[in-house]
PANU-862014 format. One line per 5 residues: their letters; for each residue x, y, z of C-alpha. Coordinates in pm, 1 decimal, decimal comma, padded with zeros to 6 digits, m for minus. Layout:
! residues N
a	X:Y:Z ~ ...
! end
This chain:
! residues 488
mtlna	m02621,1:01053,6:m03412,9 ~ m02505,7:00725,7:m03259,2 ~ m02158,3:00749,9:m03108,0 ~ m01894,9:00504,1:m03226,3 ~ m01743,0:00270,9:m02970,1
faqel	m01427,5:00476,6:m02919,5 ~ m01605,4:00813,5:m02887,8 ~ m01845,7:00659,4:m02635,8 ~ m01561,9:00519,0:m02427,7 ~ m01354,4:00839,6:m02449,3
rrwrd	m01647,5:01043,5:m02320,9 ~ m01691,7:00798,4:m02036,5 ~ m01329,4:00820,9:m01927,5 ~ m01321,8:01199,8:m01960,2 ~ m01613,0:01206,9:m01718,0
vrgls	m01449,2:00951,9:m01489,8 ~ m01136,0:01162,6:m01461,6 ~ m01339,2:01480,9:m01428,0 ~ m01172,2:01664,9:m01717,6 ~ m01311,9:01940,0:m01932,5
rvvla	m01257,6:01927,2:m02309,7 ~ m00996,0:02196,8:m02281,7 ~ m00798,1:02014,1:m02014,1 ~ m00832,6:01682,3:m02198,1 ~ m00698,8:01833,9:m02521,4
rrlgy	m00408,1:01998,0:m02336,3 ~ m00305,0:01680,3:m02159,1 ~ m00327,2:01473,4:m02477,6 ~ m00127,0:01729,5:m02673,6 ~ m00393,9:01773,6:m02941,2
srpyv	m00599,8:02074,1:m03046,5 ~ m00933,8:02129,2:m02877,0 ~ m01129,3:02120,2:m03208,7 ~ m00981,0:01779,3:m03298,0 ~ m01055,0:01636,6:m02952,7
skvls	m01410,0:01775,6:m02966,9 ~ m01469,0:01612,3:m03303,0 ~ m01337,9:01275,8:m03177,3 ~ m01563,4:01303,4:m02872,5 ~ m01865,8:01381,5:m03088,7
gtenp	m01786,8:01102,3:m03335,6 ~ m01747,2:01331,1:m03637,9 ~ m01368,4:01271,2:m03656,2 ~ m01201,1:00930,2:m03660,6 ~ m00926,0:00890,3:m03398,9
saefa	m00578,8:00784,7:m03506,8 ~ m00404,9:00487,0:m03351,0 ~ m00153,4:00724,9:m03190,6 ~ m00437,3:00931,2:m03042,6 ~ m00604,5:00619,9:m02903,2
eraea	m00282,8:00495,3:m02740,6 ~ m00211,2:00839,3:m02592,0 ~ m00566,5:00861,5:m02454,0 ~ m00537,7:00511,0:m02304,4 ~ m00209,6:00601,0:m02133,8
mlqag	m00311,4:00947,0:m02011,9 ~ m00656,5:00844,8:m01887,8 ~ m00519,2:00512,9:m01753,6 ~ m00830,3:00323,7:m01865,9 ~ m00706,9:m00025,9:m01788,1
galra	m00722,9:m00128,4:m02157,0 ~ m01079,6:m00006,3:m02211,0 ~ m00991,0:00262,6:m02466,2 ~ m00752,6:00029,5:m02647,5 ~ m01030,6:m00231,7:m02677,5
afaef	m01282,5:00030,9:m02794,8 ~ m01041,9:00151,0:m03064,6 ~ m00989,0:m00210,2:m03182,5 ~ m01368,6:m00257,4:m03199,1 ~ m01412,1:00075,3:m03384,8
tgarp	m01150,1:m00011,4:m03646,9 ~ m01284,9:m00364,6:m03690,2 ~ m00963,5:m00527,5:m03566,6 ~ m01161,6:m00788,2:m03371,3 ~ m01520,2:m00921,3:m03355,0
vplrr	m01755,0:m00659,9:m03207,8 ~ m01869,4:m00762,8:m02857,2 ~ m02187,0:m00642,0:m02691,3 ~ m02117,8:m00294,5:m02560,2 ~ m02253,4:m00149,2:m02239,9
kplmt	m02477,0:00156,0:m02265,8 ~ m02316,9:00500,2:m02238,7 ~ m02326,3:00699,4:m01915,3 ~ m02679,9:00716,1:m01794,1 ~ m02910,0:00930,1:m02012,0
epiet	m03233,3:00735,7:m01947,5 ~ m03371,8:00508,7:m01674,5 ~ m03252,2:00146,9:m01685,3 ~ m03448,4:m00165,4:m01608,0 ~ m03363,4:m00364,2:m01294,7
tggql	m03537,4:m00637,9:m01106,2 ~ m03710,7:m00492,7:m00803,4 ~ m03565,7:m00146,5:m00839,3 ~ m03238,9:m00045,1:m00673,9 ~ m02931,4:00176,8:m00688,0
vvdhd	m02707,6:00092,7:m00981,5 ~ m02337,0:00184,6:m01025,4 ~ m02276,2:00282,5:m01390,1 ~ m01901,9:00324,1:m01324,0 ~ m01697,1:00252,9:m01014,1
dasls	m01349,2:00400,3:m01040,7 ~ m01082,9:00380,1:m00763,8 ~ m00740,5:00544,8:m00768,2 ~ m00490,5:00455,6:m00496,3 ~ m00160,0:00646,3:m00474,9
ydgtm	00137,7:00602,2:m00239,1 ~ 00407,4:00855,7:m00163,4 ~ 00636,6:00634,4:00041,7 ~ 00457,7:00683,1:00375,4 ~ 00092,0:00764,4:00303,1
yrltq	m00177,8:00600,1:00086,2 ~ m00446,0:00821,5:m00063,8 ~ m00762,4:00671,1:m00211,0 ~ m00982,9:00869,6:m00451,2 ~ m01310,4:00690,0:m00526,5
rrhlv	m01554,2:00809,0:m00795,6 ~ m01887,0:00648,1:m00868,9 ~ m02154,3:00728,2:m01125,3 ~ m02479,3:00628,4:m00951,5 ~ m02817,3:00566,6:m01111,2
nasse	m03136,8:00557,2:m00906,7 ~ m03331,9:00270,3:m01059,0 ~ m03571,0:00249,6:m00765,9 ~ m03907,3:00418,5:m00717,0 ~ m03794,5:00633,0:m00420,6
pisry	m03549,9:00926,2:m00385,5 ~ m03210,2:00842,5:m00235,5 ~ m03065,4:01084,1:00020,2 ~ m02755,5:00902,9:00145,4 ~ m02496,5:00643,6:00040,9
liris	m02301,9:00400,2:00258,3 ~ m01924,2:00357,5:00215,0 ~ m01672,0:00131,2:00391,4 ~ m01312,0:00195,7:00490,4 ~ m01134,0:m00125,5:00593,0
vdryp	m00759,0:m00182,7:00646,7 ~ m00542,3:m00482,5:00730,9 ~ m00164,9:m00436,2:00762,7 ~ m00091,4:m00808,8:00794,6 ~ m00364,3:m01003,1:00606,6
gapek	m00181,2:m01331,1:00657,6 ~ m00138,8:m01282,9:01034,1 ~ m00470,9:m01180,4:01193,0 ~ m00335,6:m01188,1:01548,8 ~ m00056,1:m00949,9:01449,4
snaly	m00307,0:m00719,2:01277,9 ~ m00544,2:m00721,6:01575,6 ~ m00258,7:m00631,4:01810,7 ~ m00153,3:m00345,4:01585,2 ~ m00497,7:m00187,0:01564,4
qdypl	m00565,7:m00232,4:01934,2 ~ m00249,2:m00034,1:02013,4 ~ m00271,9:00205,7:01718,9 ~ m00634,3:00227,5:01596,0 ~ m00730,4:00388,7:01266,0
twdei	m00857,8:00737,0:01352,6 ~ m01084,6:00988,6:01180,3 ~ m00801,5:01243,2:01191,8 ~ m00576,0:01008,4:00997,8 ~ m00845,6:00931,3:00740,4
dlhaw	m00927,7:01301,2:00680,7 ~ m01236,8:01206,2:00479,3 ~ m01383,0:01447,6:00222,0 ~ m01671,9:01387,2:m00022,5 ~ m01826,5:01572,2:m00315,0
ygdhr	m02134,5:01551,4:m00535,7 ~ m02152,4:01625,6:m00910,3 ~ m01901,3:01681,1:m01187,7 ~ m01568,6:01838,5:m01092,6 ~ m01653,0:01816,0:m00720,5
aepmd	m01932,7:02065,1:m00764,5 ~ m02087,2:02027,6:m00417,9 ~ m01918,2:01919,7:m00091,1 ~ m02113,1:01644,0:00087,6 ~ m02184,6:01607,3:00457,9
wsphh	m02107,9:01270,9:00616,0 ~ m02172,0:01091,9:00943,8 ~ m02019,0:00777,4:01103,0 ~ m02223,9:00456,8:01096,1 ~ m01970,8:00212,8:01246,8
drdaf	m01641,4:00306,4:01412,7 ~ m01397,6:00020,9:01477,5 ~ m01021,6:00005,8:01525,7 ~ m00956,1:m00111,6:01167,7 ~ m01295,8:m00061,3:01007,7
kevwl	m01523,4:00236,4:00944,7 ~ m01863,0:00269,6:00779,4 ~ m01981,2:00614,5:00680,5 ~ m02305,9:00759,0:00548,7 ~ m02237,2:01011,3:00274,1
qlssg	m02530,1:01253,8:00283,0 ~ m02664,8:01402,9:m00037,9 ~ m02669,4:01736,4:00137,6 ~ m02436,5:02018,0:00234,1 ~ m02479,5:02280,3:00506,1
grhfp	m02855,1:02238,5:00522,3 ~ m02904,2:02218,4:00143,2 ~ m03037,1:01887,6:00010,6 ~ m02993,3:01737,6:m00338,3 ~ m03148,2:01386,4:m00330,9
lypgq	m03112,6:01151,6:m00622,8 ~ m03462,6:01099,8:m00764,2 ~ m03585,8:00790,8:m00955,5 ~ m03433,6:00775,1:m01303,1 ~ m03165,6:01035,2:m01221,8
acwie	m02789,7:00980,5:m01223,7 ~ m02499,5:01163,5:m01057,8 ~ m02128,9:01144,5:m00980,3 ~ m02017,7:01118,8:m00619,1 ~ m01649,9:01131,8:m00514,8
yeytv	m01475,6:01077,8:m00187,5 ~ m01115,6:01076,9:m00076,6 ~ m00930,6:00966,4:00235,4 ~ m00573,7:00888,0:00353,6 ~ m00420,5:00602,4:00551,6
tdvhw	m00056,1:00573,1:00660,9 ~ 00143,5:00266,8:00555,7 ~ 00159,0:00171,5:00924,7 ~ m00207,6:00077,3:00885,0 ~ m00236,8:m00010,8:00516,0
ghwfq	m00106,4:m00349,0:00390,1 ~ 00008,1:m00439,9:00039,6 ~ m00339,8:m00505,2:m00097,1 ~ m00654,5:m00326,6:m00213,9 ~ m00989,4:m00493,9:m00267,0
ravrl	m01302,3:m00391,1:m00456,2 ~ m01622,4:m00575,6:m00360,8 ~ m01923,1:m00559,0:m00592,1 ~ m02220,9:m00494,2:m00365,3 ~ m02451,4:m00323,4:m00616,2
ptrll	m02522,4:m00394,0:m00986,8 ~ m02222,2:m00243,6:m01164,9 ~ m02158,2:m00183,4:m01533,8 ~ m01787,9:m00094,9:m01526,0 ~ m01530,6:m00124,5:m01250,6
svrld	m01182,6:00027,0:m01286,4 ~ m00882,0:00052,7:m01052,8 ~ m00559,0:00246,4:m01072,9 ~ m00253,9:00205,0:m00847,6 ~ 00014,2:00477,7:m00852,7
fpsdl	00347,9:00402,7:m00682,0 ~ 00699,1:00553,3:m00678,5 ~ 00890,0:00367,6:m00949,1 ~ 01209,0:00350,1:m00739,6 ~ 01025,3:00108,0:m00508,2
qpavw	01020,2:m00136,8:m00803,3 ~ 00659,3:m00240,1:m00745,1 ~ 00523,7:m00569,6:m00874,9 ~ 00140,0:m00595,6:m00893,2 ~ m00092,9:m00890,7:m00946,2
glqts	m00467,8:m00944,8:m00913,8 ~ m00700,5:m01211,4:m00777,0 ~ m01071,8:m01253,2:m00834,8 ~ m01290,3:m01432,1:m00577,9 ~ m01658,7:m01482,9:m00513,4
mtaea	m01870,0:m01630,8:m00236,6 ~ m01855,7:m01972,5:m00401,2 ~ m01523,3:m01983,0:m00589,2 ~ m01158,7:m01997,9:m00500,7 ~ m00923,1:m01714,8:m00584,8
lpfrt	m00824,4:m01696,4:m00953,0 ~ m00607,3:m01454,5:m01150,0 ~ m00776,0:m01163,8:m01322,3 ~ m00914,8:m01267,4:m01659,5 ~ m00752,1:m00966,1:m01827,7
pishq	m00402,4:m00826,4:m01773,2 ~ m00319,4:m00524,6:m01561,9 ~ m00176,7:m00235,9:m01771,4 ~ 00152,4:m00089,4:m01658,0 ~ 00340,1:00225,3:m01746,1
vsegr	00628,2:00419,9:m01590,0 ~ 00657,9:00797,3:m01629,0 ~ 00823,1:01075,9:m01434,5 ~ 00924,2:00856,8:m01143,9 ~ 00582,4:00691,0:m01102,5
avysw	00474,1:00335,3:m01183,8 ~ 00103,2:00327,8:m01268,8 ~ m00101,0:00009,3:m01289,6 ~ m00456,2:00019,9:m01427,4 ~ m00721,6:m00241,3:m01483,6
stenp	m01095,0:m00252,4:m01563,7 ~ m01371,3:m00503,0:m01613,4 ~ m01726,6:m00482,4:m01749,1 ~ m02040,7:m00611,1:m01581,2 ~ m01873,7:m00771,7:m01276,4
plhar	m02102,8:m01022,6:m01102,6 ~ m02263,7:m00930,4:m00773,8 ~ m02059,2:m01029,2:m00467,8 ~ m01743,2:m01068,3:m00671,4 ~ m01424,7:m00943,1:m00506,9
yrlew	m01131,1:m00810,7:m00703,2 ~ m00814,1:m00793,3:m00499,2 ~ m00490,4:m00632,7:m00612,8 ~ m00172,4:m00716,0:m00426,2 ~ 00177,7:m00578,5:m00461,2
dfrgq	00534,4:m00614,8:m00348,6 ~ 00795,9:m00336,0:m00334,8 ~ 01116,5:m00507,2:m00451,1 ~ 01316,5:m00189,7:m00405,7 ~ 01212,2:m00131,2:m00044,9
addse	01498,1:m00145,1:00202,8 ~ 01297,2:m00314,1:00476,3 ~ 01199,6:m00646,7:00330,1 ~ 01085,2:m00810,6:00653,9 ~ 00720,4:m00815,8:00545,3
rtpps	00788,2:m00926,7:00190,2 ~ 00525,6:m01154,2:00038,2 ~ 00670,2:m01507,3:00001,3 ~ 00759,7:m01578,8:m00363,7 ~ 00546,9:m01894,6:m00368,1
rvmag	00245,2:m01691,8:m00259,6 ~ 00313,7:m01435,6:m00531,3 ~ 00324,3:m01711,4:m00793,2 ~ 00009,1:m01875,6:m00658,9 ~ m00162,1:m01534,2:m00686,3
lgivq	m00052,9:m01513,9:m01046,7 ~ m00223,8:m01845,6:m01124,1 ~ 00075,1:m02079,0:m01107,3 ~ m00005,4:m02428,1:m00975,1 ~ 00203,9:m02499,6:m00662,5
egdai	00391,7:m02808,8:m00551,7 ~ 00160,5:m03067,8:m00400,4 ~ m00098,8:m03034,5:m00677,9 ~ m00139,4:m03376,1:m00841,6 ~ m00125,0:m03231,6:m01196,2
lreva	00248,5:m03157,6:m01154,9 ~ 00312,2:m03532,4:m01124,6 ~ 00098,6:m03640,7:m01418,3 ~ 00219,1:m03699,5:m01773,3 ~ 00062,0:m03433,3:m01993,7
rpfdl	m00162,9:m03550,7:m02279,2 ~ m00006,6:m03493,4:m02625,6 ~ m00183,2:m03285,1:m02889,6 ~ m00311,9:m03451,6:m03203,9 ~ m00191,6:m03193,1:m03453,8
paeae	m00321,0:m03043,1:m03673,3 ~ m00658,2:m03184,0:m03570,2 ~ m00636,2:m03011,0:m03230,0 ~ m00473,4:m02689,8:m03358,0 ~ m00751,3:m02468,5:m03218,3
darrv	m00713,7:m02618,1:m02871,7 ~ m00336,0:m02591,9:m02897,3 ~ m00353,5:m02219,3:m02985,3 ~ m00592,5:m02156,5:m02696,5 ~ m00352,9:m02320,1:m02447,8
vaelh	m00055,9:m02129,0:m02588,9 ~ m00250,5:m01803,3:m02547,6 ~ m00308,3:m01892,5:m02181,4 ~ 00061,8:m01962,7:m02140,6 ~ 00158,1:m01630,1:m02293,6
sater	m00083,2:m01449,2:m02057,4 ~ 00063,6:m01628,6:m01755,3 ~ 00417,8:m01553,8:m01871,0 ~ 00337,8:m01184,3:m01894,1 ~ 00194,2:m01180,5:m01543,0
vaqah	00494,7:m01362,2:m01401,6 ~ 00747,0:m01142,4:m01588,7 ~ 00596,4:m00832,4:m01432,6 ~ 00644,5:m00977,3:m01084,2 ~ 01001,9:m01102,3:m01113,3
tfgkg	01322,9:m01032,6:m01308,1 ~ 01453,7:m01339,4:m01490,0 ~ 01819,7:m01292,3:m01585,4 ~ 01853,3:m01655,3:m01689,7 ~ 01536,6:m01669,1:m01898,2
mgiaa	01220,9:m01843,0:m01791,6 ~ 00979,1:m02115,7:m01893,4 ~ 00627,3:m02230,1:m01815,5 ~ 00450,8:m02555,0:m01896,0 ~ 00076,4:m02608,4:m01937,8
pqigi	00039,8:m02822,8:m01620,3 ~ 00173,0:m02525,5:m01422,7 ~ m00140,8:m02330,6:m01512,4 ~ m00366,0:m02630,6:m01448,4 ~ m00387,7:m02759,8:m01807,2
grava	m00269,7:m03118,4:m01852,6 ~ m00160,4:m03085,6:m02216,2 ~ 00186,9:m03128,2:m02363,2 ~ 00298,5:m02775,4:m02452,3 ~ 00546,8:m02537,2:m02294,9
lvrtp	00688,2:m02189,4:m02357,5 ~ 01051,9:m02091,4:m02298,2 ~ 01180,0:m01733,5:m02301,6 ~ 01554,1:m01705,1:m02346,5 ~ 01759,0:m01429,0:m02180,3
egdti	01781,9:m01264,9:m02523,4 ~ 01402,1:m01232,9:m02538,2 ~ 01326,0:m01508,6:m02789,8 ~ 01021,1:m01726,7:m02729,6 ~ 01027,2:m02100,1:m02800,7
tlfnp	00699,7:m02293,6:m02824,9 ~ 00722,5:m02670,8:m02786,1 ~ 00434,6:m02910,4:m02856,1 ~ 00471,6:m03272,7:m02751,9 ~ 00845,9:m03238,3:m02678,7
rivei	01076,7:m03522,0:m02571,0 ~ 01452,3:m03537,3:m02538,0 ~ 01590,4:m03793,8:m02786,0 ~ 01965,3:m03734,6:m02745,0 ~ 02207,2:m03565,4:m02505,1
ggged	02570,4:m03465,9:m02539,2 ~ 02836,9:m03203,2:m02484,1 ~ 02913,1:m03304,4:m02129,5 ~ 02734,4:m03190,8:m01815,6 ~ 02734,8:m02904,8:m01569,9
eqyeg	02556,5:m02831,7:m01239,8 ~ 02385,9:m02502,9:m01170,4 ~ 02099,4:m02361,3:m00962,8 ~ 01746,4:m02368,4:m01099,0 ~ 01424,9:m02221,5:m00970,6
clsff	01069,6:m02336,7:m01040,9 ~ 00757,0:m02118,2:m01048,8 ~ 00571,2:m02399,6:m00867,9 ~ 00790,8:m02374,9:m00556,7 ~ 00958,9:m02040,1:m00599,1
dlrgk	01078,4:m02005,9:m00237,5 ~ 01364,6:m02250,7:m00318,3 ~ 01660,1:m02287,6:m00552,0 ~ 01821,5:m02622,9:m00624,7 ~ 02153,4:m02723,1:m00782,1
vprpl	02073,1:m02951,8:m01077,7 ~ 02306,7:m03142,4:m01314,1 ~ 02204,7:m03108,8:m01678,4 ~ 02357,2:m03201,2:m02014,8 ~ 02509,9:m02909,7:m02204,6
sihve	02341,3:m03014,9:m02527,2 ~ 02004,2:m03179,3:m02591,2 ~ 01819,2:m03288,9:m02905,1 ~ 01446,0:m03236,9:m02868,2 ~ 01182,5:m03389,9:m03091,3
htdid	00870,5:m03176,7:m03104,2 ~ 00568,5:m03101,9:m03324,1 ~ 00460,4:m02776,4:m03486,8 ~ 00100,8:m02655,0:m03510,6 ~ 00062,9:m02812,6:m03856,5
gnthi	00157,0:m03155,7:m03724,6 ~ 00511,1:m03164,8:m03865,6 ~ 00778,5:m03327,5:m03651,6 ~ 01111,8:m03150,9:m03592,2 ~ 01430,5:m03219,1:m03398,9
tvfer	01595,9:m02906,9:m03256,6 ~ 01930,8:m02885,2:m03078,3 ~ 01953,8:m02665,6:m02768,7 ~ 02272,7:m02586,4:m02587,7 ~ 02391,5:m02458,8:m02247,1
gtarl	02146,8:m02220,2:m02074,8 ~ 01869,6:m02272,0:m02331,5 ~ 01917,0:m02648,3:m02303,5 ~ 01868,9:m02619,1:m01927,3 ~ 01552,9:m02411,8:m01965,3
vahev	01405,4:m02650,7:m02223,5 ~ 01496,2:m02962,5:m02025,3 ~ 01324,8:m02814,2:m01715,5 ~ 01000,6:m02759,3:m01907,3 ~ 01010,9:m03099,0:m02082,3
dhlhg	01036,6:m03251,0:m01732,4 ~ 00713,8:m03075,6:m01632,4 ~ 00531,0:m03235,4:m01926,3 ~ 00645,4:m03576,5:m01811,1 ~ 00544,7:m03535,4:m01448,7
qlyld	00894,5:m03456,8:m01320,5 ~ 01044,4:m03170,6:m01117,8 ~ 01403,6:m03055,9:m01090,8 ~ 01405,2:m03201,7:m00739,1 ~ 01409,0:m03546,0:m00905,1
hmrpg	01745,3:m03469,4:m01071,5 ~ 01937,6:m03331,9:m00773,7 ~ 02227,5:m03544,4:m00649,3 ~ 02161,9:m03764,0:m00341,6 ~ 02227,3:m03575,9:m00018,3
iepis	02200,6:m03231,4:m00187,3 ~ 01907,8:m03021,0:m00064,2 ~ 01757,9:m02701,9:m00211,8 ~ 01836,7:m02370,2:m00047,4 ~ 01598,2:m02085,5:00032,3
veqyk	01573,7:m01801,3:m00217,5 ~ 01711,1:m01569,6:00052,7 ~ 02036,4:m01775,1:00057,2 ~ 02060,9:m01780,5:m00319,9 ~ 02277,9:m01497,9:m00457,4
gtgsa	02218,0:m01536,4:m00831,0 ~ 01876,0:m01377,1:m00877,9 ~ 01860,3:m01162,4:m01187,9 ~ 02198,5:m01276,4:m01325,9 ~ 02275,1:m01511,5:m01615,6
wty	02415,6:m01860,7:m01585,4 ~ 02794,2:m01879,1:m01622,6 ~ 02977,9:m02119,2:m01856,7
! end
């Protein structure tokens, strides 16, 4: 019997988390017979079951996508093969990673990494050892400061407390031996052996290996990177932080030839029992790609090492001041002829808005224009403080009224600053809908300010252009209105 997409993915994630059917059923809150039937493909999962499995197994959206495919909610993509049951073809023969799963947790002083990999020997020779790397950098933006730290307080084997296992459910402990030992960098050979017993991985065979180590936050910075060094079918990452630290997480993808870009898919987030858990996964990552997650603890008392807001926004894919596109007039859409292109750009804006909203609290509402994500087209999104979303194609202000007031504004494209900007209390905006119809909408007070800010972006202007002569922006540290609404 061929497994359906959801059953295949559920079995994979049960194996990744190392859970028996009994434990999986108990944690999901369903009977063992029902879970067994879902796993075997003889019972169709409910939407509630799929969502609970996604949340409990923290699959980074993989189970949600598999359920959508199974129910026909979206076009069926090419699926990867299930966990290795037969040899796979590779060029030249090599070790292949069927699933690379990393889980990093933080308790307020100590980071603990648990790494699980399902390895496939696609070569013609047995494999008896596996090389791993442990690399830390407390201050990635200040190499001299990091070097000084590790020279005075090197990363030690006692601190790492490395342990490794072979097989399902940590069946066999593994021996290990140092390969390189540096102040902030270790390489280790994991031996497929234990106490004189050897269990090499023969050609065509597959196995799980797992290792775990700890690093104090004196040595570990606010980032975690996964580098793809072997052919890999699925890569997944989970970050687990105390929720009272108010973590904000974002991701960057780089390669040997490309600049850093935001992850192509969003990072899932859930809060439960005092923990904030972020999970993400990607299929068939290219060789030499690097996936870097960064975070900021907004609730941490000592904020001296806080990531600059502009760097956070740049990491989320927001174009920063100095980029020529912010001073160009965006090209209008020809609607409805360009409706498909317009919808695509709006989808990109929604994705960027979600990323930004996870990283910062916007008490006054927020907006984002297409040039701010590198697309020179005339469309912007505005989210009001009440949670409404306004989509504006080809907008221009045709009338102002109601007097004027002057309040502080921020801009995602230079988020380290806040500037006091005079704006009309009422604006009439002409804009187009997706069907090509022209409308004039009146916006007032705070919403008028938000809309005017975004319309400026589409005409190559920034709020700096509207500040009164002699008035300069202030730093975000001086600004006292973060998270609160405008007052009228």
